[in-house]
C-alpha positions as CSV (number, residue, x, y, z in Angstrom):
1,M,-18.3,-27.0,258.9
2,K,-20.4,-28.6,256.4
3,T,-18.3,-30.5,253.6
4,L,-19.7,-29.9,249.9
5,E,-20.0,-33.2,247.8
6,P,-18.4,-32.8,245.0
7,R,-21.2,-31.3,242.1
8,P,-21.7,-34.1,239.3
9,D,-21.2,-32.3,235.4
10,R,-24.0,-31.1,233.4
11,F,-23.7,-34.5,230.8
12,W,-23.9,-36.4,234.0
13,K,-27.3,-34.8,235.0
14,K,-28.6,-35.0,231.6
15,S,-27.7,-38.0,230.9
16,R,-29.6,-39.0,233.8
17,I,-32.6,-37.6,233.2
18,A,-32.7,-39.1,229.6
19,A,-32.1,-42.5,231.5
20,R,-35.0,-41.7,233.3
21,I,-37.1,-41.1,230.5
22,L,-36.2,-44.3,228.5
23,L,-37.1,-45.9,232.0
24,K,-40.2,-44.5,232.1
25,K,-40.9,-45.5,228.1
26,E,-40.5,-49.0,229.0
27,C,-43.6,-49.0,231.3
28,R,-46.1,-46.6,229.7
29,P,-46.2,-44.3,226.3
30,L,-44.3,-40.8,226.7
31,N,-46.1,-37.8,226.8
32,A,-45.5,-34.5,224.7
33,R,-43.0,-33.2,227.6
34,D,-41.0,-36.2,227.8
35,R,-40.7,-36.7,223.9
36,R,-39.6,-33.0,223.5
37,L,-37.1,-33.4,226.2
38,A,-36.1,-36.7,225.1
39,R,-35.3,-35.1,221.4
40,R,-33.5,-31.6,222.7
41,L,-31.4,-34.2,225.1
42,G,-30.5,-36.7,222.2
43,E,-29.2,-33.6,220.3
44,D,-26.7,-32.6,223.1
45,P,-23.5,-33.6,221.8
46,G,-22.1,-34.3,225.3
47,V,-25.2,-36.5,226.3
48,T,-23.2,-39.9,224.9
49,N,-24.8,-43.2,224.9
50,R,-22.2,-44.2,227.4
51,L,-23.1,-41.8,229.9
52,I,-26.9,-42.4,229.1
53,D,-26.0,-46.3,229.7
54,Q,-24.3,-45.6,233.2
55,G,-27.2,-43.4,234.1
56,I,-29.7,-46.2,233.5
57,H,-27.2,-48.4,235.6
58,W,-27.3,-46.0,238.7
59,L,-30.8,-45.6,238.7
60,K,-31.3,-49.4,238.6
61,A,-29.0,-50.2,241.5
62,R,-30.3,-47.1,243.9
63,K,-33.4,-48.5,243.2
64,N,-32.7,-52.3,244.0
65,G,-29.6,-51.5,246.2
66,H,-31.0,-53.4,249.2
67,R,-31.5,-56.3,247.1
68,L,-28.4,-56.1,245.4
69,L,-26.3,-56.6,248.9
70,D,-28.5,-59.3,250.3
71,K,-27.6,-61.4,247.1
72,H,-24.0,-61.5,248.5
73,H,-25.4,-62.9,252.0
């Protein structure tokens, strides 16, 4: 029988999307769709700075996962 992973709550999902947009902004200008979405997410009371910050760290850790693990050897 397949075990189901616990589902992340909707604010965590929205915060990860906001984090992705912020990271994208560091590399290149945002398009109109990203700006609209960022504005909408910024107005959502459940999407807090703390959750967005956690989302940024989570995305960077996934991206750099192997390098982070290699530092300790």
